[in-house]
GUZA-587006 format. One record per residue (C-alpha): residue in one letter; x, y, z. Coordinates in steps of 0.5 Angstrom, whole numbers, plus 2048, in hexadecimal, padded with zeros to 3 digits. Example, Ala and Ser with C-alpha at 12.3 -4.5 7.8 and 13.67 -1.06 7.14 Angstrom:
GUZA-587006
["a", [819, 7F7, 810]]
["s", [81B, 7FE, 80E]]
***
This chain:
GUZA-587006
["m", [7EA, 71F, 833]]
["g", [7F0, 71F, 839]]
["v", [7F3, 723, 83F]]
["q", [7F9, 722, 83D]]
["q", [7F9, 725, 837]]
["r", [7F5, 72B, 839]]
["v", [7F9, 72D, 83F]]
["a", [7FF, 72B, 83A]]
["v", [7FD, 731, 835]]
["q", [7FA, 736, 83C]]
["r", [801, 736, 83D]]
["e", [804, 737, 836]]
["v", [800, 73D, 837]]
["s", [801, 740, 83D]]
["e", [808, 740, 83C]]
["a", [808, 743, 836]]
["l", [803, 748, 839]]
["p", [806, 74F, 838]]
["t", [807, 74E, 830]]
["i", [800, 74C, 831]]
["g", [7FE, 752, 834]]
["e", [800, 756, 830]]
["e", [7FE, 754, 829]]
["l", [7F7, 754, 82C]]
["a", [7F7, 75B, 82F]]
["a", [7F9, 75D, 829]]
["a", [7F4, 759, 826]]
["v", [7F0, 75D, 829]]
["q", [7F2, 764, 829]]
["g", [7F3, 762, 822]]
["r", [7EB, 761, 820]]
["i", [7E8, 766, 824]]
["p", [7EA, 76E, 825]]
["a", [7E8, 76E, 82D]]
["y", [7ED, 76B, 82D]]
["q", [7F3, 76E, 829]]
["r", [7F4, 774, 82C]]
["l", [7F5, 770, 834]]
["e", [7FB, 774, 837]]
["a", [801, 76D, 83A]]
["a", [7FF, 76C, 840]]
["q", [7F8, 76B, 83D]]
["l", [7FA, 766, 837]]
["a", [7FD, 762, 83D]]
["e", [7F8, 761, 841]]
["v", [7F5, 75F, 83B]]
["r", [7FA, 75A, 83A]]
["a", [7FA, 758, 842]]
["i", [7F2, 757, 841]]
["a", [7F2, 753, 83B]]
["g", [7F9, 74E, 83D]]
["w", [7F3, 74D, 844]]
["a", [7EC, 74B, 840]]
["l", [7F0, 747, 83B]]
["t", [7F4, 744, 841]]
["r", [7EE, 743, 846]]
["v", [7EB, 740, 840]]
["l", [7EF, 73B, 83E]]
["e", [7EF, 739, 845]]
["l", [7E7, 738, 845]]
["w", [7E9, 733, 83E]]
["v", [7ED, 72E, 842]]
["r", [7E9, 72E, 847]]
["d", [7E2, 72F, 843]]
["g", [7E0, 734, 846]]
["a", [7DC, 73B, 845]]
["l", [7DD, 742, 848]]
["d", [7DD, 742, 84F]]
["a", [7DA, 748, 854]]
["a", [7E0, 74A, 855]]
["d", [7E2, 74C, 84E]]
["l", [7DC, 74F, 84D]]
["a", [7DD, 753, 853]]
["r", [7E3, 755, 84F]]
["f", [7DF, 757, 848]]
["r", [7DB, 75C, 84C]]
["g", [7E2, 760, 84F]]
["i", [7E4, 760, 847]]
["g", [7DD, 762, 846]]
["a", [7DD, 768, 84B]]
["a", [7E3, 76A, 849]]
["r", [7E2, 76B, 841]]
["a", [7DD, 76F, 842]]
["a", [7E1, 772, 847]]
["d", [7E6, 775, 842]]
["g", [7E0, 776, 83D]]
["r", [7E3, 76F, 838]]
["p", [7DB, 76E, 834]]
["l", [7D7, 767, 837]]
["p", [7D7, 765, 830]]
["a", [7DF, 766, 82E]]
["v", [7E0, 762, 835]]
["l", [7DB, 75C, 833]]
["r", [7DE, 75B, 82E]]
["a", [7E5, 75B, 82F]]
["y", [7E4, 755, 833]]
["r", [7E1, 752, 82C]]
["v", [7E6, 754, 828]]
["a", [7EB, 751, 82D]]
["a", [7E8, 74B, 82F]]
["t", [7E8, 749, 827]]
["l", [7EE, 74A, 826]]
["a", [7EF, 746, 82D]]
["i", [7ED, 740, 82B]]
["d", [7F2, 741, 824]]
["i", [7F7, 740, 828]]
["v", [7F4, 73B, 82C]]
["v", [7F3, 737, 828]]
["g", [7F9, 73A, 824]]
["r", [7FE, 736, 828]]
["g", [7FA, 72F, 82A]]
["r", [7F9, 72E, 822]]
["d", [7FD, 727, 824]]
["t", [7FA, 725, 82A]]
["l", [7F3, 727, 82B]]
["d", [7ED, 724, 829]]
["v", [7E8, 727, 826]]
["a", [7E4, 726, 82C]]
["d", [7E9, 72A, 830]]
["t", [7E8, 72F, 82A]]
["l", [7E0, 72F, 82A]]
["a", [7E2, 72F, 833]]
["l", [7E5, 736, 831]]
["t", [7E0, 739, 82D]]
["r", [7DB, 737, 832]]
["l", [7DE, 73B, 838]]
["w", [7E1, 741, 834]]
["l", [7D9, 742, 832]]
["a", [7D7, 741, 83A]]
["s", [7DB, 746, 83C]]
["i", [7DB, 74B, 837]]
["d", [7D3, 74B, 837]]
["a", [7D4, 74A, 83F]]
["l", [7DA, 750, 841]]
["s", [7D6, 755, 83B]]
["e", [7CF, 756, 841]]
["a", [7D5, 755, 847]]
["v", [7D9, 75C, 843]]
["y", [7D2, 75E, 840]]
["s", [7CF, 75E, 848]]
["g", [7D5, 761, 84B]]
["y", [7D6, 765, 844]]
["t", [7D0, 76A, 845]]
["s", [7CF, 769, 84C]]
["a", [7D5, 76D, 84D]]
["a", [7D2, 773, 848]]
["d", [7CC, 772, 84A]]
["r", [7D0, 775, 851]]
["l", [7D3, 77A, 84D]]
["t", [7CF, 77D, 84A]]
["g", [7C9, 77D, 850]]
["d", [7CD, 780, 855]]
["r", [7D0, 787, 851]]
["g", [7D4, 78A, 855]]
["r", [7D9, 785, 857]]
["s", [7D9, 782, 84F]]
["r", [7DC, 787, 84D]]
["r", [7E1, 789, 852]]
["e", [7E3, 781, 851]]
["l", [7E2, 783, 849]]
["l", [7E8, 789, 84A]]
["d", [7EA, 784, 850]]
["d", [7EB, 77F, 849]]
["l", [7EF, 784, 844]]
["l", [7F4, 786, 848]]
["v", [7F7, 780, 84B]]
["g", [7F6, 77D, 843]]
["r", [7F0, 779, 844]]
["q", [7ED, 77B, 83E]]
["a", [7ED, 776, 837]]
["s", [7ED, 77A, 833]]
["a", [7EB, 781, 831]]
["g", [7E4, 77C, 82F]]
["a", [7E3, 77A, 834]]
["w", [7E4, 782, 838]]
["v", [7DF, 784, 833]]
["d", [7D9, 780, 834]]
["r", [7DA, 780, 83C]]
["c", [7DA, 787, 83C]]
["r", [7D4, 787, 837]]
["e", [7D2, 782, 83D]]
["l", [7D3, 787, 843]]
["d", [7D0, 78D, 83F]]
["v", [7D7, 791, 83F]]
["d", [7D9, 794, 838]]
["i", [7E1, 795, 839]]
["p", [7E5, 799, 834]]
["a", [7EA, 794, 831]]
["r", [7EF, 79A, 834]]
["p", [7EE, 79B, 83A]]
["t", [7F2, 79E, 840]]
["l", [7F4, 798, 845]]
["l", [7F3, 79E, 84D]]
["l", [7F7, 79B, 852]]
["v", [7F7, 7A0, 858]]
["e", [7F8, 7A0, 860]]
["s", [7F7, 7A5, 865]]
["t", [7FD, 7A8, 868]]
["d", [7FB, 7A8, 86F]]
["p", [7FE, 7A0, 870]]
["a", [7F9, 7A0, 875]]
["r", [7F2, 7A0, 871]]
["v", [7F0, 79B, 86D]]
["l", [7EC, 79C, 867]]
["t", [7E6, 798, 865]]
["e", [7E1, 796, 85F]]
["a", [7DD, 79C, 861]]
["d", [7E3, 7A1, 861]]
["g", [7E3, 79E, 85A]]
["e", [7DC, 7A0, 858]]
["d", [7DC, 7A6, 85A]]
["l", [7E2, 7A8, 856]]
["a", [7DF, 7A4, 84E]]
["a", [7D9, 7AA, 852]]
["e", [7DC, 7B0, 852]]
["l", [7E0, 7AF, 84C]]
["g", [7D9, 7AE, 849]]
["l", [7D8, 7A6, 848]]
["a", [7D3, 7A4, 84D]]
["g", [7CD, 7A3, 84A]]
["d", [7CF, 7A1, 843]]
["d", [7CB, 79B, 841]]
["p", [7CE, 797, 83E]]
["r", [7D4, 799, 843]]
["r", [7DB, 79B, 840]]
["y", [7E0, 799, 845]]
["l", [7E2, 793, 84A]]
["l", [7E5, 793, 851]]
["t", [7E8, 790, 856]]
["l", [7EC, 78F, 85C]]
["r", [7F3, 78C, 85C]]
["g", [7F5, 78D, 863]]
["r", [7F7, 795, 866]]
["r", [7F5, 796, 85E]]
["l", [7EF, 797, 85A]]
["v", [7F0, 795, 853]]
["l", [7EA, 799, 84F]]
["l", [7EA, 797, 846]]
["l", [7E7, 79E, 843]]
["p", [7E5, 7A2, 83D]]
["g", [7EC, 7A4, 83A]]
["a", [7EE, 7AB, 837]]
["t", [7EC, 7A6, 831]]
["a", [7E6, 7A6, 833]]
["g", [7E4, 7AC, 831]]
["v", [7E2, 7AD, 839]]
["g", [7EA, 7B1, 83A]]
["v", [7EB, 7AE, 842]]
["a", [7F1, 7AC, 840]]
["s", [7F4, 7B1, 83D]]
["p", [7FA, 7B5, 842]]
["a", [7F7, 7BB, 842]]
["g", [7EF, 7B8, 841]]
["l", [7EB, 7B6, 847]]
["l", [7EE, 7B1, 84B]]
["d", [7F4, 7B3, 84E]]
["p", [7F2, 7B8, 853]]
["v", [7EC, 7B4, 855]]
["v", [7F1, 7AF, 856]]
["v", [7F5, 7B4, 859]]
["r", [7EF, 7B7, 85D]]
["r", [7EE, 7B1, 860]]
["g", [7F5, 7B1, 864]]
["w", [7F7, 7AA, 860]]
["r", [7FD, 7A9, 85C]]
["g", [7FC, 7A4, 855]]
["c", [7FE, 7A2, 84E]]
["r", [7FA, 7A1, 848]]
["i", [7FC, 79E, 842]]
["e", [7F8, 79E, 83B]]
["t", [7F9, 798, 839]]
["p", [7F3, 793, 834]]
["p", [7F0, 78C, 838]]
["a", [7F5, 787, 837]]
["e", [7FB, 78B, 83A]]
["a", [7F7, 78D, 840]]
["p", [7FB, 787, 844]]
["v", [802, 78A, 841]]
["g", [800, 791, 843]]
["y", [7FE, 790, 84A]]
["r", [804, 78D, 84C]]
["l", [807, 793, 849]]
["a", [804, 797, 84D]]
["e", [803, 792, 853]]
["d", [80C, 793, 852]]
["a", [80B, 79B, 851]]
["l", [807, 79D, 857]]
["d", [80C, 797, 85B]]
["t", [812, 79B, 859]]
["a", [810, 7A2, 858]]
["p", [814, 7A8, 85D]]
["a", [80E, 7AB, 860]]
["h", [811, 7B2, 85C]]
["a", [80E, 7AE, 856]]
["h", [807, 7AF, 858]]
["d", [809, 7B7, 859]]
["g", [804, 7BC, 855]]
["g", [7FE, 7BB, 855]]
["r", [7FE, 7B5, 850]]
["l", [7FF, 7AC, 84F]]
["l", [804, 7A9, 84C]]
["d", [802, 7A5, 846]]
["t", [805, 7A2, 841]]
["g", [80C, 7A5, 83F]]
["d", [80D, 7A6, 847]]
["a", [80C, 79F, 848]]
["h", [810, 79C, 843]]
["l", [815, 7A1, 843]]
["l", [815, 79E, 84C]]
["a", [816, 797, 848]]
["l", [81C, 799, 844]]
["l", [81F, 79B, 84B]]
["a", [81E, 795, 84F]]
["g", [820, 791, 84A]]
["r", [819, 78D, 849]]
["p", [816, 78D, 841]]
["a", [815, 793, 83E]]
["a", [812, 796, 838]]
["r", [819, 797, 833]]
["s", [81C, 79D, 833]]
["a", [818, 7A1, 82D]]
["d", [811, 79E, 830]]
["i", [813, 7A2, 837]]
["a", [816, 7A7, 835]]
["h", [810, 7A9, 82F]]
["l", [80B, 7A7, 835]]
["v", [80F, 7AD, 839]]
["l", [80F, 7B2, 835]]
["g", [80A, 7B1, 830]]
["p", [809, 7B6, 82B]]
["l", [80F, 7BA, 82D]]
["a", [813, 7B4, 82A]]
["d", [811, 7B6, 823]]
["p", [815, 7BA, 81E]]
["g", [810, 7C0, 81D]]
["n", [812, 7C1, 826]]
["a", [819, 7C1, 825]]
["h", [819, 7C8, 827]]
["l", [816, 7C5, 82D]]
["l", [81A, 7C1, 82F]]
["e", [820, 7C5, 82D]]
["g", [81E, 7C9, 833]]
["l", [81B, 7C4, 838]]
["d", [824, 7C0, 837]]
["a", [826, 7C8, 839]]
["f", [821, 7C9, 83F]]
["l", [824, 7C2, 841]]
["a", [82B, 7C2, 840]]
["a", [82B, 7CA, 843]]
["g", [826, 7C8, 848]]
["t", [823, 7D0, 848]]
["a", [820, 7D3, 842]]
["t", [823, 7D9, 841]]
["g", [82A, 7D4, 841]]
["a", [827, 7D1, 83C]]
["a", [824, 7D7, 838]]
["e", [82B, 7D9, 838]]
["h", [82E, 7D2, 836]]
["l", [82A, 7D2, 830]]
["g", [82A, 7DA, 82F]]
["v", [822, 7DB, 82F]]
["h", [81D, 7E0, 834]]
["p", [81C, 7DD, 83A]]
["q", [815, 7DE, 838]]
["t", [815, 7D9, 832]]
["l", [819, 7D5, 837]]
["r", [814, 7D4, 83C]]
["y", [80F, 7D4, 836]]
["r", [812, 7CE, 834]]
["l", [812, 7CA, 83B]]
["r", [80B, 7CC, 83B]]
["r", [809, 7C8, 835]]
["v", [80D, 7C2, 838]]
["r", [809, 7C3, 83E]]
["e", [802, 7C3, 839]]
["c", [805, 7BD, 833]]
["t", [808, 7B8, 83A]]
["g", [804, 7BA, 83F]]
["r", [80A, 7BB, 843]]
["d", [80E, 7BF, 847]]
["p", [814, 7C0, 845]]
["r", [816, 7C5, 84C]]
["t", [813, 7BF, 851]]
["p", [819, 7BA, 853]]
["w", [815, 7B4, 851]]
["q", [813, 7B6, 84B]]
["r", [819, 7B9, 848]]
["l", [81D, 7B2, 849]]
["v", [818, 7B0, 845]]
["l", [818, 7B4, 840]]
["d", [820, 7B5, 840]]
["v", [821, 7AD, 83F]]
["a", [81D, 7AC, 83A]]
["r", [81F, 7B1, 836]]
["h", [825, 7AE, 837]]
["l", [822, 7A7, 835]]
["l", [81F, 7AB, 82F]]
["q", [825, 7AD, 82D]]
["i", [829, 7A5, 82D]]
["a", [823, 7A2, 829]]
***
């Protein structure tokens, strides 16, 4: 046994740490289902923790040390973070065992020509002792955080939505688990609603959100069917969508008039929870860039408006065909070609009479078609903003 030999192996492993970190993370991801749906940032965190743990154990191995209080405090913090992002505790603990087993093989393999039996046994014993100690620390941090998250349900539910909006949910399974723990029942495709007051001096509160939920008929439900949080001046709610049978997200439904009547404006995006971070950024950008008259007409901005605004601002948006279908809805179906023809004529002529003359139909026929356009799209082509949106959408449909 020799310190110099261990230092040499430690140095060799340190030089190859980026590659070894990738290898350790890949092993964890390949063997543990909960780690197979992690985002890129979360995988980077796994690599960083694996690299740090390996580096720390090798430092201790060189001088026959053991994990100290600072190390264990760090592992408690890691456990708390895993509870917050919803990763199952058994999967987290197993990840360390998987990584430790591979790490021992890697170190022993690189020191095959320099380490003796005593060095290898010392490394193995240190890893076993470290896994035992860090598992207790991770468990302690995880359970303490989980108790805190579930102990204050109101705060925990806000944190759940905050985590979802910034992409801190590890997987669909983790989202389902946290919803179940907090007695929340969110449908597979909810509506993400961002609202703000039209009065610059007024800042919305959580009480405003609870009041809105009550008016929508969602208060008092068990399990709870909505989540809310505050992001700056804006109130963010995750609500049952039209597809959930509630209908509050329908343009002709309850949501738009209730919000507008309160002196608020907003944007609603129907999105699965996994895509909520994208939907949130889309809605934020839409509210930041929409002209004032885009909020006229007693309706909220929707997914179609948001994608169109992103397109006009040169930001990432949906494909042209998708934007067209989001805006036009059933109007884009071949069976409604006559309605689209009427809309085209109206947009070109500027009046129902002029459009009717162009098509050779009675003005009442053209007005009927325009009424059907409003019913199909929820948009009135007589208003400036909706006229622009419909005009761009029909051109995008032709391009597509």
